[in-house]
C-alpha positions as CSV (number, residue, x, y, z in Angstrom):
1,M,-0.4,26.7,2.1
2,T,0.3,23.1,3.1
3,F,2.0,22.0,6.3
4,K,5.6,21.0,5.5
5,P,7.0,18.8,8.3
6,R,10.5,18.9,7.0
7,R,10.7,22.7,7.3
8,W,9.1,22.7,10.7
9,E,11.5,20.0,11.8
10,R,14.5,22.3,11.1
11,I,12.8,25.1,13.1
12,A,12.1,22.8,16.0
13,W,15.8,21.7,16.1
14,I,17.0,25.3,16.0
15,L,14.6,26.1,18.9
16,T,15.9,23.1,20.8
17,A,19.5,24.3,20.4
18,L,18.7,27.8,21.4
19,N,16.9,26.6,24.6
20,V,19.8,24.2,25.4
21,V,22.2,27.1,25.2
22,S,19.8,29.3,27.2
23,V,19.8,26.8,30.1
24,W,23.3,27.9,31.2
25,V,22.9,31.6,30.9
26,P,20.3,32.2,33.7
27,A,21.2,29.0,35.7
28,P,23.3,30.7,38.5
29,V,20.8,33.6,38.9
30,A,17.3,32.1,38.3
31,P,17.1,28.3,38.5
32,W,13.4,28.2,37.6
33,H,14.1,30.2,34.4
34,A,16.8,27.7,33.5
35,T,14.5,24.8,34.2
36,T,11.9,26.4,31.9
37,H,14.4,26.5,29.1
38,A,15.4,22.9,29.7
39,V,11.7,21.8,29.5
40,L,11.3,23.8,26.3
41,A,14.4,22.2,24.8
42,V,13.1,18.7,25.6
43,S,9.7,19.6,24.2
44,F,11.1,21.0,21.0
45,A,13.3,18.0,20.5
46,L,10.4,15.6,20.9
47,W,8.4,17.7,18.5
48,A,11.2,17.6,16.0
49,Q,11.4,13.8,16.2
50,Y,7.6,13.6,15.7
51,L,7.9,15.9,12.6
52,R,10.7,13.7,11.3
53,R,8.5,10.6,11.5
54,L,5.6,12.6,10.0
55,G,7.7,13.8,7.1
56,R,8.7,10.2,6.2
57,K,5.1,9.0,5.9
58,P,4.1,8.6,2.2
59,V,1.7,11.3,0.9
60,P,-1.3,9.7,-0.8
61,D,-1.2,10.4,-4.5
62,A,-2.9,9.1,-7.6
63,S,-0.8,5.9,-7.6
64,T,-1.9,5.1,-4.0
65,E,-5.5,5.5,-5.0
66,E,-4.9,3.2,-7.9
67,R,-3.3,0.6,-5.6
68,L,-6.3,0.9,-3.2
69,S,-8.7,0.2,-6.1
70,E,-6.6,-2.7,-7.3
71,P,-8.1,-5.4,-5.0
72,Q,-11.6,-4.5,-6.3
73,A,-10.4,-4.9,-9.9
74,R,-8.7,-8.2,-9.1
75,S,-11.9,-9.4,-7.5
76,D,-13.8,-8.5,-10.7
77,Q,-11.2,-10.4,-12.7
78,F,-11.6,-13.4,-10.4
79,D,-15.3,-13.4,-11.0
80,A,-14.7,-13.2,-14.7
81,L,-12.2,-16.1,-14.4
82,H,-14.8,-18.2,-12.8
83,D,-17.2,-17.6,-15.7
84,V,-14.4,-18.5,-18.1
85,Q,-13.7,-21.7,-16.3
86,A,-17.3,-22.7,-16.5
87,R,-17.4,-22.0,-20.2
88,V,-14.2,-24.0,-20.8
89,A,-15.7,-26.9,-18.9
90,E,-18.7,-26.8,-21.1
91,L,-16.6,-26.6,-24.2
92,E,-14.6,-29.7,-23.0
93,E,-17.8,-31.6,-22.6
94,R,-18.9,-30.7,-26.2
95,L,-15.4,-31.6,-27.5
96,D,-15.6,-35.0,-25.8
97,F,-19.1,-35.6,-27.4
98,V,-17.8,-34.7,-30.8
99,E,-14.8,-37.0,-30.4
100,R,-17.0,-39.9,-29.4
101,A,-19.3,-39.2,-32.4
102,L,-16.3,-39.2,-34.8
103,V,-15.0,-42.5,-33.3
104,D,-18.5,-44.0,-33.9
105,V,-18.6,-42.8,-37.5
106,R,-15.1,-44.2,-38.2
107,A,-16.0,-47.5,-36.6
108,R,-19.1,-47.8,-38.8
109,T,-17.1,-47.0,-42.0
110,Q,-14.5,-49.7,-41.2
111,L,-17.1,-52.5,-40.8
112,P,-17.5,-54.6,-43.9
113,P,-20.6,-53.9,-45.9
114,K,-23.5,-56.2,-45.2
115,A,-24.0,-58.7,-48.0
């Protein structure tokens, strides 16, 4: 059975209310008993507030694990991108060479034939 902070928060607030009411019942007869109920009321109220904050925290699930593994996947993509950039640069150099070779061939065909 898992710990459910929302359920325990309700219980803590109920215990807080019971102890606040219980402060006035023994107050005239036994002040130490009333003080004990006041301390318990404050303690249960603080515990209820802690449980409220605890209940609002997101519970890790599969999507959280995926988001945590996402930076590693992006890092791998970045490495692959670097390789792609190097290959594109090499292809640009080859394309420039081919363009220069074609310009040379066209320049040679436009020259008048030697007589």
